[in-house]
PyMOL Python script that loads the backbone (N, CA, C, O; Angstrom):
from pymol import cmd

cmd.read_pdbstr("""\
ATOM      1  N   MET A   1      23.932   1.740  77.752  1.00  0.00           N
ATOM      2  CA  MET A   1      25.242   3.056  77.658  1.00  0.00           C
ATOM      3  C   MET A   1      26.324   1.834  77.408  1.00  0.00           C
ATOM      4  O   MET A   1      26.478   0.770  78.007  1.00  0.00           O
ATOM      5  N   LYS A   2      26.873   2.301  76.506  1.00  0.00           N
ATOM      6  CA  LYS A   2      28.627   1.459  76.459  1.00  0.00           C
ATOM      7  C   LYS A   2      29.588   1.981  76.937  1.00  0.00           C
ATOM      8  O   LYS A   2      29.760   3.161  76.631  1.00  0.00           O
ATOM      9  N   ALA A   3      30.351   1.481  77.646  1.00  0.00           N
ATOM     10  CA  ALA A   3      31.670   2.267  77.777  1.00  0.00           C
ATOM     11  C   ALA A   3      32.819   1.150  77.383  1.00  0.00           C
ATOM     12  O   ALA A   3      32.762  -0.039  77.695  1.00  0.00           O
ATOM     13  N   VAL A   4      33.938   1.823  76.585  1.00  0.00           N
ATOM     14  CA  VAL A   4      34.738   0.927  76.555  1.00  0.00           C
ATOM     15  C   VAL A   4      35.805   1.801  76.677  1.00  0.00           C
ATOM     16  O   VAL A   4      36.051   2.917  76.217  1.00  0.00           O
ATOM     17  N   VAL A   5      36.623   0.699  77.718  1.00  0.00           N
ATOM     18  CA  VAL A   5      37.819   1.066  79.047  1.00  0.00           C
ATOM     19  C   VAL A   5      39.143   0.244  78.024  1.00  0.00           C
ATOM     20  O   VAL A   5      39.422  -0.897  77.656  1.00  0.00           O
ATOM     21  N   THR A   6      39.519   1.209  77.923  1.00  0.00           N
ATOM     22  CA  THR A   6      41.153   0.607  77.167  1.00  0.00           C
ATOM     23  C   THR A   6      42.223   0.938  78.060  1.00  0.00           C
ATOM     24  O   THR A   6      42.582   2.070  78.381  1.00  0.00           O
ATOM     25  N   VAL A   7      42.849  -0.508  78.546  1.00  0.00           N
ATOM     26  CA  VAL A   7      43.891  -0.302  79.653  1.00  0.00           C
ATOM     27  C   VAL A   7      45.325  -0.724  78.354  1.00  0.00           C
ATOM     28  O   VAL A   7      45.195  -1.407  77.338  1.00  0.00           O
ATOM     29  N   MET A   8      46.486  -0.101  78.817  1.00  0.00           N
ATOM     30  CA  MET A   8      47.817   0.015  78.243  1.00  0.00           C
ATOM     31  C   MET A   8      48.684   0.233  79.572  1.00  0.00           C
ATOM     32  O   MET A   8      48.560   0.898  80.601  1.00  0.00           O
ATOM     33  N   LEU A   9      50.103  -1.110  78.768  1.00  0.00           N
ATOM     34  CA  LEU A   9      51.392  -0.270  79.812  1.00  0.00           C
ATOM     35  C   LEU A   9      51.700   0.549  79.728  1.00  0.00           C
ATOM     36  O   LEU A   9      51.850   1.040  78.609  1.00  0.00           O
ATOM     37  N   LYS A  10      52.064   1.388  81.131  1.00  0.00           N
ATOM     38  CA  LYS A  10      52.577   3.445  80.788  1.00  0.00           C
ATOM     39  C   LYS A  10      53.851   2.881  80.166  1.00  0.00           C
ATOM     40  O   LYS A  10      54.131   1.683  80.124  1.00  0.00           O
ATOM     41  N   PRO A  11      54.480   3.733  79.759  1.00  0.00           N
ATOM     42  CA  PRO A  11      55.572   3.945  78.349  1.00  0.00           C
ATOM     43  C   PRO A  11      56.836   3.669  79.755  1.00  0.00           C
ATOM     44  O   PRO A  11      56.911   4.200  80.863  1.00  0.00           O
ATOM     45  N   GLY A  12      57.505   2.845  79.232  1.00  0.00           N
ATOM     46  CA  GLY A  12      58.905   2.719  80.152  1.00  0.00           C
ATOM     47  C   GLY A  12      58.468   1.374  80.387  1.00  0.00           C
ATOM     48  O   GLY A  12      59.210   0.510  79.920  1.00  0.00           O
ATOM     49  N   VAL A  13      57.257   0.914  81.109  1.00  0.00           N
ATOM     50  CA  VAL A  13      57.331  -0.552  81.082  1.00  0.00           C
ATOM     51  C   VAL A  13      57.460  -1.636  80.257  1.00  0.00           C
ATOM     52  O   VAL A  13      56.782  -1.570  79.232  1.00  0.00           O
ATOM     53  N   LEU A  14      58.267  -2.811  80.434  1.00  0.00           N
ATOM     54  CA  LEU A  14      58.486  -3.251  79.457  1.00  0.00           C
ATOM     55  C   LEU A  14      57.093  -4.522  79.234  1.00  0.00           C
ATOM     56  O   LEU A  14      56.254  -4.903  80.050  1.00  0.00           O
ATOM     57  N   ASP A  15      57.302  -4.888  77.896  1.00  0.00           N
ATOM     58  CA  ASP A  15      55.658  -5.523  77.914  1.00  0.00           C
ATOM     59  C   ASP A  15      56.442  -6.529  76.370  1.00  0.00           C
ATOM     60  O   ASP A  15      56.790  -6.272  75.217  1.00  0.00           O
ATOM     61  N   PRO A  16      56.395  -7.783  77.332  1.00  0.00           N
ATOM     62  CA  PRO A  16      56.926  -8.826  77.044  1.00  0.00           C
ATOM     63  C   PRO A  16      55.834  -9.285  75.694  1.00  0.00           C
ATOM     64  O   PRO A  16      56.375  -9.684  74.663  1.00  0.00           O
ATOM     65  N   GLN A  17      54.532  -9.219  75.746  1.00  0.00           N
ATOM     66  CA  GLN A  17      53.625  -9.693  75.223  1.00  0.00           C
ATOM     67  C   GLN A  17      53.665  -8.868  74.011  1.00  0.00           C
ATOM     68  O   GLN A  17      53.247  -9.315  72.943  1.00  0.00           O
ATOM     69  N   GLY A  18      54.252  -7.433  74.148  1.00  0.00           N
ATOM     70  CA  GLY A  18      54.290  -6.800  72.817  1.00  0.00           C
ATOM     71  C   GLY A  18      55.228  -7.346  72.194  1.00  0.00           C
ATOM     72  O   GLY A  18      55.009  -7.682  71.030  1.00  0.00           O
ATOM     73  N   LYS A  19      56.610  -7.605  72.818  1.00  0.00           N
ATOM     74  CA  LYS A  19      57.767  -8.010  71.920  1.00  0.00           C
ATOM     75  C   LYS A  19      57.787  -9.617  71.614  1.00  0.00           C
ATOM     76  O   LYS A  19      58.882 -10.128  71.377  1.00  0.00           O
ATOM     77  N   ALA A  20      56.629 -10.416  71.613  1.00  0.00           N
ATOM     78  CA  ALA A  20      56.802 -11.763  71.121  1.00  0.00           C
ATOM     79  C   ALA A  20      55.728 -11.252  70.164  1.00  0.00           C
ATOM     80  O   ALA A  20      55.547 -11.948  69.165  1.00  0.00           O
ATOM     81  N   ILE A  21      55.094 -10.310  70.284  1.00  0.00           N
ATOM     82  CA  ILE A  21      54.022 -10.007  68.630  1.00  0.00           C
ATOM     83  C   ILE A  21      55.137  -9.651  67.335  1.00  0.00           C
ATOM     84  O   ILE A  21      55.204 -10.065  66.178  1.00  0.00           O
ATOM     85  N   ALA A  22      55.946  -8.699  68.114  1.00  0.00           N
ATOM     86  CA  ALA A  22      56.679  -7.808  67.215  1.00  0.00           C
ATOM     87  C   ALA A  22      57.554  -9.304  66.762  1.00  0.00           C
ATOM     88  O   ALA A  22      56.955  -9.848  65.833  1.00  0.00           O
ATOM     89  N   HIS A  23      58.351  -9.797  67.036  1.00  0.00           N
ATOM     90  CA  HIS A  23      58.785 -10.618  66.683  1.00  0.00           C
ATOM     91  C   HIS A  23      58.230 -12.023  65.907  1.00  0.00           C
ATOM     92  O   HIS A  23      58.830 -12.767  65.132  1.00  0.00           O
ATOM     93  N   ALA A  24      57.133 -12.073  66.320  1.00  0.00           N
ATOM     94  CA  ALA A  24      56.360 -13.368  65.334  1.00  0.00           C
ATOM     95  C   ALA A  24      55.662 -12.324  63.982  1.00  0.00           C
ATOM     96  O   ALA A  24      55.279 -12.915  62.972  1.00  0.00           O
ATOM     97  N   LEU A  25      55.555 -11.006  64.041  1.00  0.00           N
ATOM     98  CA  LEU A  25      55.241 -10.593  63.070  1.00  0.00           C
ATOM     99  C   LEU A  25      56.370 -10.640  61.820  1.00  0.00           C
ATOM    100  O   LEU A  25      56.034 -10.959  60.680  1.00  0.00           O
ATOM    101  N   GLY A  26      57.919 -10.239  62.221  1.00  0.00           N
ATOM    102  CA  GLY A  26      58.809 -10.202  61.528  1.00  0.00           C
ATOM    103  C   GLY A  26      59.265 -11.712  61.128  1.00  0.00           C
ATOM    104  O   GLY A  26      59.869 -12.031  60.103  1.00  0.00           O
ATOM    105  N   ALA A  27      58.849 -12.536  62.143  1.00  0.00           N
ATOM    106  CA  ALA A  27      59.134 -14.285  61.380  1.00  0.00           C
ATOM    107  C   ALA A  27      58.100 -14.696  60.638  1.00  0.00           C
ATOM    108  O   ALA A  27      58.151 -15.869  60.266  1.00  0.00           O
ATOM    109  N   LEU A  28      56.665 -13.700  60.145  1.00  0.00           N
ATOM    110  CA  LEU A  28      56.041 -13.724  59.333  1.00  0.00           C
ATOM    111  C   LEU A  28      56.153 -13.005  58.093  1.00  0.00           C
ATOM    112  O   LEU A  28      55.211 -12.808  57.325  1.00  0.00           O
ATOM    113  N   GLY A  29      57.388 -12.603  57.914  1.00  0.00           N
ATOM    114  CA  GLY A  29      57.512 -11.452  56.770  1.00  0.00           C
ATOM    115  C   GLY A  29      56.963 -10.149  56.748  1.00  0.00           C
ATOM    116  O   GLY A  29      56.850  -9.569  55.668  1.00  0.00           O
ATOM    117  N   PHE A  30      56.488  -9.435  58.168  1.00  0.00           N
ATOM    118  CA  PHE A  30      55.811  -8.339  58.031  1.00  0.00           C
ATOM    119  C   PHE A  30      57.273  -7.369  58.491  1.00  0.00           C
ATOM    120  O   PHE A  30      58.234  -7.744  59.164  1.00  0.00           O
ATOM    121  N   THR A  31      57.076  -6.306  57.993  1.00  0.00           N
ATOM    122  CA  THR A  31      58.733  -5.280  57.462  1.00  0.00           C
ATOM    123  C   THR A  31      58.464  -4.132  58.085  1.00  0.00           C
ATOM    124  O   THR A  31      57.394  -3.581  57.828  1.00  0.00           O
ATOM    125  N   GLY A  32      59.217  -3.642  58.865  1.00  0.00           N
ATOM    126  CA  GLY A  32      58.839  -1.855  59.348  1.00  0.00           C
ATOM    127  C   GLY A  32      57.909  -1.832  60.065  1.00  0.00           C
ATOM    128  O   GLY A  32      57.140  -0.878  59.949  1.00  0.00           O
ATOM    129  N   VAL A  33      57.564  -3.128  61.322  1.00  0.00           N
ATOM    130  CA  VAL A  33      56.693  -2.666  62.802  1.00  0.00           C
ATOM    131  C   VAL A  33      58.302  -2.940  63.472  1.00  0.00           C
ATOM    132  O   VAL A  33      59.133  -3.848  63.488  1.00  0.00           O
ATOM    133  N   GLU A  34      58.156  -1.616  63.969  1.00  0.00           N
ATOM    134  CA  GLU A  34      59.199  -1.145  64.899  1.00  0.00           C
ATOM    135  C   GLU A  34      58.955  -1.274  66.513  1.00  0.00           C
ATOM    136  O   GLU A  34      59.879  -1.038  67.292  1.00  0.00           O
ATOM    137  N   ASP A  35      57.860  -1.601  66.896  1.00  0.00           N
ATOM    138  CA  ASP A  35      57.684  -1.620  67.975  1.00  0.00           C
ATOM    139  C   ASP A  35      55.973  -1.890  68.172  1.00  0.00           C
ATOM    140  O   ASP A  35      55.179  -1.232  67.499  1.00  0.00           O
ATOM    141  N   VAL A  36      55.536  -2.853  69.098  1.00  0.00           N
ATOM    142  CA  VAL A  36      54.531  -3.155  69.729  1.00  0.00           C
ATOM    143  C   VAL A  36      54.394  -3.007  70.996  1.00  0.00           C
ATOM    144  O   VAL A  36      55.361  -3.193  71.735  1.00  0.00           O
ATOM    145  N   ARG A  37      53.012  -2.599  71.550  1.00  0.00           N
ATOM    146  CA  ARG A  37      52.446  -2.467  73.013  1.00  0.00           C
ATOM    147  C   ARG A  37      51.309  -3.465  72.693  1.00  0.00           C
ATOM    148  O   ARG A  37      50.843  -3.610  71.563  1.00  0.00           O
ATOM    149  N   ALA A  38      50.824  -4.275  74.014  1.00  0.00           N
ATOM    150  CA  ALA A  38      49.648  -5.193  73.752  1.00  0.00           C
ATOM    151  C   ALA A  38      48.573  -4.368  75.053  1.00  0.00           C
ATOM    152  O   ALA A  38      48.938  -3.596  75.939  1.00  0.00           O
ATOM    153  N   GLY A  39      47.408  -4.796  74.796  1.00  0.00           N
ATOM    154  CA  GLY A  39      46.754  -4.201  75.991  1.00  0.00           C
ATOM    155  C   GLY A  39      45.767  -4.778  76.550  1.00  0.00           C
ATOM    156  O   GLY A  39      45.906  -5.836  77.163  1.00  0.00           O
ATOM    157  N   LYS A  40      44.899  -4.310  76.450  1.00  0.00           N
ATOM    158  CA  LYS A  40      43.267  -4.953  76.536  1.00  0.00           C
ATOM    159  C   LYS A  40      42.240  -4.253  76.875  1.00  0.00           C
ATOM    160  O   LYS A  40      42.331  -3.264  77.601  1.00  0.00           O
ATOM    161  N   VAL A  41      41.312  -4.625  76.459  1.00  0.00           N
ATOM    162  CA  VAL A  41      39.649  -3.814  75.775  1.00  0.00           C
ATOM    163  C   VAL A  41      38.823  -4.545  76.226  1.00  0.00           C
ATOM    164  O   VAL A  41      38.656  -5.705  75.848  1.00  0.00           O
ATOM    165  N   ILE A  42      37.929  -3.750  77.449  1.00  0.00           N
ATOM    166  CA  ILE A  42      36.729  -3.984  78.401  1.00  0.00           C
ATOM    167  C   ILE A  42      35.472  -3.065  77.937  1.00  0.00           C
ATOM    168  O   ILE A  42      35.202  -1.920  78.301  1.00  0.00           O
ATOM    169  N   GLU A  43      34.810  -3.878  77.055  1.00  0.00           N
ATOM    170  CA  GLU A  43      33.252  -3.376  77.218  1.00  0.00           C
ATOM    171  C   GLU A  43      32.609  -3.469  77.895  1.00  0.00           C
ATOM    172  O   GLU A  43      32.251  -4.579  78.288  1.00  0.00           O
ATOM    173  N   LEU A  44      32.081  -2.217  78.431  1.00  0.00           N
ATOM    174  CA  LEU A  44      31.133  -2.492  79.481  1.00  0.00           C
ATOM    175  C   LEU A  44      29.701  -2.046  79.180  1.00  0.00           C
ATOM    176  O   LEU A  44      29.659  -1.163  78.323  1.00  0.00           O
ATOM    177  N   THR A  45      28.529  -2.429  79.661  1.00  0.00           N
ATOM    178  CA  THR A  45      27.371  -2.023  79.280  1.00  0.00           C
ATOM    179  C   THR A  45      26.425  -1.714  80.653  1.00  0.00           C
ATOM    180  O   THR A  45      26.278  -2.354  81.694  1.00  0.00           O
ATOM    181  N   LEU A  46      26.062  -0.903  80.346  1.00  0.00           N
ATOM    182  CA  LEU A  46      26.111   0.181  81.536  1.00  0.00           C
ATOM    183  C   LEU A  46      24.192   0.391  81.444  1.00  0.00           C
ATOM    184  O   LEU A  46      23.426   0.314  80.483  1.00  0.00           O
ATOM    185  N   ALA A  47      23.939   0.691  83.002  1.00  0.00           N
ATOM    186  CA  ALA A  47      22.166   0.718  82.745  1.00  0.00           C
ATOM    187  C   ALA A  47      21.996   2.522  83.019  1.00  0.00           C
ATOM    188  O   ALA A  47      20.937   3.051  83.356  1.00  0.00           O
ATOM    189  N   GLU A  48      23.373   3.299  82.767  1.00  0.00           N
ATOM    190  CA  GLU A  48      23.236   4.520  82.909  1.00  0.00           C
ATOM    191  C   GLU A  48      22.725   5.324  81.956  1.00  0.00           C
ATOM    192  O   GLU A  48      22.941   4.737  80.895  1.00  0.00           O
ATOM    193  N   THR A  49      22.220   6.245  81.761  1.00  0.00           N
ATOM    194  CA  THR A  49      21.831   6.807  80.156  1.00  0.00           C
ATOM    195  C   THR A  49      22.597   8.349  80.697  1.00  0.00           C
ATOM    196  O   THR A  49      22.577   8.963  79.630  1.00  0.00           O
ATOM    197  N   ASP A  50      22.933   8.843  81.224  1.00  0.00           N
ATOM    198  CA  ASP A  50      23.927   9.991  81.214  1.00  0.00           C
ATOM    199  C   ASP A  50      25.134  10.073  80.948  1.00  0.00           C
ATOM    200  O   ASP A  50      25.839   9.511  81.786  1.00  0.00           O
ATOM    201  N   PRO A  51      25.894  10.747  79.769  1.00  0.00           N
ATOM    202  CA  PRO A  51      27.097   9.948  79.052  1.00  0.00           C
ATOM    203  C   PRO A  51      28.081  10.709  80.370  1.00  0.00           C
ATOM    204  O   PRO A  51      28.669   9.824  80.993  1.00  0.00           O
ATOM    205  N   GLU A  52      28.237  11.450  80.655  1.00  0.00           N
ATOM    206  CA  GLU A  52      29.226  11.907  82.295  1.00  0.00           C
ATOM    207  C   GLU A  52      29.059  10.748  83.389  1.00  0.00           C
ATOM    208  O   GLU A  52      30.004  10.057  83.772  1.00  0.00           O
ATOM    209  N   LYS A  53      27.575  10.604  83.904  1.00  0.00           N
ATOM    210  CA  LYS A  53      27.634   9.693  84.814  1.00  0.00           C
ATOM    211  C   LYS A  53      28.415   8.311  84.377  1.00  0.00           C
ATOM    212  O   LYS A  53      29.358   7.979  85.096  1.00  0.00           O
ATOM    213  N   ALA A  54      28.111   7.544  83.329  1.00  0.00           N
ATOM    214  CA  ALA A  54      28.286   6.592  82.791  1.00  0.00           C
ATOM    215  C   ALA A  54      29.705   6.529  82.381  1.00  0.00           C
ATOM    216  O   ALA A  54      30.250   5.427  82.451  1.00  0.00           O
ATOM    217  N   ARG A  55      30.639   7.924  81.806  1.00  0.00           N
ATOM    218  CA  ARG A  55      32.090   7.654  82.345  1.00  0.00           C
ATOM    219  C   ARG A  55      32.734   8.145  83.672  1.00  0.00           C
ATOM    220  O   ARG A  55      33.788   7.654  84.077  1.00  0.00           O
ATOM    221  N   ALA A  56      32.323   8.756  84.086  1.00  0.00           N
ATOM    222  CA  ALA A  56      32.499   8.685  85.625  1.00  0.00           C
ATOM    223  C   ALA A  56      32.856   7.402  86.144  1.00  0.00           C
ATOM    224  O   ALA A  56      33.914   7.122  86.709  1.00  0.00           O
ATOM    225  N   ALA A  57      31.613   6.428  85.842  1.00  0.00           N
ATOM    226  CA  ALA A  57      31.519   5.412  86.878  1.00  0.00           C
ATOM    227  C   ALA A  57      32.365   4.333  85.604  1.00  0.00           C
ATOM    228  O   ALA A  57      32.483   3.202  86.076  1.00  0.00           O
ATOM    229  N   ALA A  58      32.753   4.398  84.650  1.00  0.00           N
ATOM    230  CA  ALA A  58      33.783   3.646  84.263  1.00  0.00           C
ATOM    231  C   ALA A  58      35.088   4.037  84.499  1.00  0.00           C
ATOM    232  O   ALA A  58      35.939   3.151  84.575  1.00  0.00           O
ATOM    233  N   GLU A  59      35.470   5.415  84.655  1.00  0.00           N
ATOM    234  CA  GLU A  59      36.810   5.815  85.090  1.00  0.00           C
ATOM    235  C   GLU A  59      36.860   4.592  86.578  1.00  0.00           C
ATOM    236  O   GLU A  59      37.563   3.625  86.870  1.00  0.00           O
ATOM    237  N   GLU A  60      35.823   5.231  87.145  1.00  0.00           N
ATOM    238  CA  GLU A  60      35.937   4.280  88.894  1.00  0.00           C
ATOM    239  C   GLU A  60      36.783   2.904  88.745  1.00  0.00           C
ATOM    240  O   GLU A  60      37.861   2.480  89.161  1.00  0.00           O
ATOM    241  N   MET A  61      35.803   2.469  87.994  1.00  0.00           N
ATOM    242  CA  MET A  61      35.883   0.350  87.822  1.00  0.00           C
ATOM    243  C   MET A  61      37.288   0.741  87.327  1.00  0.00           C
ATOM    244  O   MET A  61      38.096   0.043  87.940  1.00  0.00           O
ATOM    245  N   ALA A  62      37.907   1.569  86.471  1.00  0.00           N
ATOM    246  CA  ALA A  62      39.060   1.218  85.729  1.00  0.00           C
ATOM    247  C   ALA A  62      40.143   1.494  86.694  1.00  0.00           C
ATOM    248  O   ALA A  62      41.192   0.874  86.518  1.00  0.00           O
ATOM    249  N   ARG A  63      40.057   2.431  87.817  1.00  0.00           N
ATOM    250  CA  ARG A  63      41.003   2.964  88.307  1.00  0.00           C
ATOM    251  C   ARG A  63      40.855   2.264  89.896  1.00  0.00           C
ATOM    252  O   ARG A  63      41.729   2.367  90.757  1.00  0.00           O
ATOM    253  N   ARG A  64      39.766   1.657  90.043  1.00  0.00           N
ATOM    254  CA  ARG A  64      39.516   0.492  91.671  1.00  0.00           C
ATOM    255  C   ARG A  64      40.218  -1.251  90.688  1.00  0.00           C
ATOM    256  O   ARG A  64      41.151  -1.823  91.253  1.00  0.00           O
ATOM    257  N   LEU A  65      39.828  -1.704  89.709  1.00  0.00           N
ATOM    258  CA  LEU A  65      39.709  -3.091  89.167  1.00  0.00           C
ATOM    259  C   LEU A  65      40.756  -3.450  87.853  1.00  0.00           C
ATOM    260  O   LEU A  65      41.724  -4.186  87.664  1.00  0.00           O
ATOM    261  N   LEU A  66      39.952  -2.473  87.074  1.00  0.00           N
ATOM    262  CA  LEU A  66      40.215  -2.864  85.795  1.00  0.00           C
ATOM    263  C   LEU A  66      41.789  -2.736  84.898  1.00  0.00           C
ATOM    264  O   LEU A  66      42.199  -3.324  83.897  1.00  0.00           O
ATOM    265  N   ALA A  67      42.470  -1.569  85.882  1.00  0.00           N
ATOM    266  CA  ALA A  67      43.776  -0.835  85.501  1.00  0.00           C
ATOM    267  C   ALA A  67      44.700  -1.024  86.913  1.00  0.00           C
ATOM    268  O   ALA A  67      44.347  -0.865  88.081  1.00  0.00           O
ATOM    269  N   ASN A  68      46.004  -1.418  86.367  1.00  0.00           N
ATOM    270  CA  ASN A  68      46.962  -1.688  87.494  1.00  0.00           C
ATOM    271  C   ASN A  68      47.653  -0.294  88.046  1.00  0.00           C
ATOM    272  O   ASN A  68      48.856  -0.248  87.789  1.00  0.00           O
ATOM    273  N   GLY A  69      47.208   0.690  88.653  1.00  0.00           N
ATOM    274  CA  GLY A  69      47.718   2.136  88.167  1.00  0.00           C
ATOM    275  C   GLY A  69      49.077   2.322  88.237  1.00  0.00           C
ATOM    276  O   GLY A  69      49.534   3.283  87.617  1.00  0.00           O
ATOM    277  N   VAL A  70      49.981   1.465  88.987  1.00  0.00           N
ATOM    278  CA  VAL A  70      51.217   1.391  89.085  1.00  0.00           C
ATOM    279  C   VAL A  70      52.166   1.249  87.935  1.00  0.00           C
ATOM    280  O   VAL A  70      53.204   1.887  87.757  1.00  0.00           O
ATOM    281  N   ILE A  71      51.693   0.397  87.249  1.00  0.00           N
ATOM    282  CA  ILE A  71      52.108  -0.194  85.783  1.00  0.00           C
ATOM    283  C   ILE A  71      51.396   0.186  84.319  1.00  0.00           C
ATOM    284  O   ILE A  71      51.904   0.229  83.198  1.00  0.00           O
ATOM    285  N   GLU A  72      49.929   0.466  84.788  1.00  0.00           N
ATOM    286  CA  GLU A  72      49.045   0.689  83.442  1.00  0.00           C
ATOM    287  C   GLU A  72      48.238   2.389  83.245  1.00  0.00           C
ATOM    288  O   GLU A  72      48.332   3.273  84.097  1.00  0.00           O
ATOM    289  N   GLY A  73      47.806   2.463  82.502  1.00  0.00           N
ATOM    290  CA  GLY A  73      47.320   4.009  82.341  1.00  0.00           C
ATOM    291  C   GLY A  73      45.762   3.413  81.110  1.00  0.00           C
ATOM    292  O   GLY A  73      45.837   2.479  80.312  1.00  0.00           O
ATOM    293  N   PHE A  74      44.758   4.137  81.302  1.00  0.00           N
ATOM    294  CA  PHE A  74      43.635   4.053  80.614  1.00  0.00           C
ATOM    295  C   PHE A  74      42.879   5.250  80.303  1.00  0.00           C
ATOM    296  O   PHE A  74      42.968   6.407  80.715  1.00  0.00           O
ATOM    297  N   ARG A  75      42.074   4.650  79.432  1.00  0.00           N
ATOM    298  CA  ARG A  75      40.826   5.899  78.961  1.00  0.00           C
ATOM    299  C   ARG A  75      40.106   4.966  78.754  1.00  0.00           C
ATOM    300  O   ARG A  75      40.315   3.761  78.617  1.00  0.00           O
ATOM    301  N   VAL A  76      38.758   5.914  78.727  1.00  0.00           N
ATOM    302  CA  VAL A  76      37.225   5.341  78.513  1.00  0.00           C
ATOM    303  C   VAL A  76      36.671   6.430  77.158  1.00  0.00           C
ATOM    304  O   VAL A  76      37.000   7.512  76.671  1.00  0.00           O
ATOM    305  N   GLU A  77      35.813   5.543  76.980  1.00  0.00           N
ATOM    306  CA  GLU A  77      34.872   6.073  75.761  1.00  0.00           C
ATOM    307  C   GLU A  77      33.653   5.760  75.905  1.00  0.00           C
ATOM    308  O   GLU A  77      33.487   4.592  76.255  1.00  0.00           O
ATOM    309  N   VAL A  78      32.643   6.432  75.753  1.00  0.00           N
ATOM    310  CA  VAL A  78      31.237   6.225  75.900  1.00  0.00           C
ATOM    311  C   VAL A  78      30.852   6.328  74.866  1.00  0.00           C
ATOM    312  O   VAL A  78      31.215   7.276  74.170  1.00  0.00           O
ATOM    313  N   GLU A  79      29.706   5.085  74.267  1.00  0.00           N
ATOM    314  CA  GLU A  79      29.196   5.210  73.029  1.00  0.00           C
ATOM    315  C   GLU A  79      27.514   5.374  73.485  1.00  0.00           C
ATOM    316  O   GLU A  79      27.214   4.774  74.516  1.00  0.00           O
ATOM    317  N   GLY A  80      26.618   5.997  72.920  1.00  0.00           N
ATOM    318  CA  GLY A  80      25.197   6.414  73.260  1.00  0.00           C
ATOM    319  C   GLY A  80      24.614   5.450  72.467  1.00  0.00           C
ATOM    320  O   GLY A  80      23.387   5.368  72.396  1.00  0.00           O
TER     321      GLY A  80
END
""", "prot")
cmd.dss("prot")
cmd.show_as("cartoon", "prot")
cmd.util.cbc("prot")
cmd.orient("prot")
């Protein structure tokens, strides 16, 4: 079973990478981009076959290692 963990900075936390991307997009002529937030996506292949157990395991992994709970939030999607 595959779990996808998306980690993003919490609202209000400065995002220098997002600001750099927004600036570069403007320099390339893309208009109308008001804000950019950069994050990371982690794909986990799990041996677990129960979707709820897979989600719980991925959430625990995110809490303990994949996301810094002080400045980042995360969401988990499980794909059968």
